[in-house]
N, C-alpha and C positions, 0 to 999 in steps of 0.2 A: 628080248634077247636072252640067250641061255645064261643061267646063273644069277639073273637079276630077280630080286624079291619084289613083288608088287607092293606099292605104297598105299596107305589108307587114302580114300577119296570119297567124295560125295557126288551124287548125281544132281542135275539141275532140279529146281523146285517146281512141282506141279501145283497150280492154284495160287501162286503168289501174284500180287498186283504187278510187280516187275522183278526181274531176277538177272544176276550176272554171276558167272562162275569163273574163278581165277584159281588155278591149281586145285587144292582141296578146300578152298575157302568159298563159301556160297554167300552172296549178298542178296537180300530181297526186301521189299517194302510191303507192309500190310496197312491198310486203312482201318484204323480202330475208332471210327467215328470222328471225334474232334482231334484225334491224334494220329499222325502218320509215323509208324514205327519203322525204322531202318534196322534190319537184323542181319548179322553175320554169324555164320555157323561154321565151325571147323572140327572135323573128326580128329581126335587126338590119340586114341587107341582103338583097338578092334571093337570095343564096346562103350566108349565114352566120347563126349564132344564138349566143346566150349561154345559159348554164345555171347555176342556183344549186341546190346539193344540200345539204340539211340533215337533221339527225336529229330524229325525233319525240320522242326522249328524250335525256337528258344522256349524253354519251360519257364513260365513266370510264377506259377504256384507249384509247390512240391506235389509229385504224383507218386502213388504207391503201385509198384510193380509186384504182382503176385504170379509165381510160376507153380502150377499144379501138375502132378503126374499121377495118373490112375486115381484121381479124385482127392488125393492128399496134397497138402501144401509142402513144396520142396523149399521154397524161399519166398519171403515177402520183404521187400526193401523199399525205403523211401528214396525216390529219385530227386535229389536236390539240385543236381546239375543235369546235363542233357544226355547222359548215358550211364549204362550199368554193364558190368562184365560178370558172367557166370561161367564157372569151369568145373570139369570133372562130373558132368551130368551123364547118367546112364541112358542108353537108348530107350525109347518108349514113346507113349502118347502123352502130349503135353497140352496145357492150356495156359496162355499168357493173358493176364488182364491188367488193366490200368484203371486206377480210381483216384478221385480227387475229392477231398472232404467226405470220405466214406461213400461216395456215389460212383458206381462203375461208369467209366467213360468209353470203354470198348474192350474187346477181347478177340483172340484168335486161337485156333487149334492147329497143331501140327504133330506129325509122327516122324521120328528119326530112327533109322536102323542102319545096318551095314549096307543096305542097298541104296540109301539116300534119304533125302528129306522130302516129305509130302505135306504141303500146307494147304 
């Protein structure tokens, strides 16, 4: 419509195990070995996004979630409950890994840009 400004949005995820899109919020699941990660990503500005990562099953032992961008660690947090929320992340290439007792349980890679999320 004339005079309307386009709103930020993400395209559906390519390569995810399953995916649903709801407005500009993208939900997808990734099999990380012993762990099924349910991830939600929302574009919040023209160059940033937020991400919610949760477990498809109850976490009995704490897991360490590490998010890397371009080889460097952005955040590494202990997941003592079933989810973690990360915000104001710049677009780019990321790796998410989960470890338990210093042993990696699984990882996945994705890219997020203005054009969408590619997992």
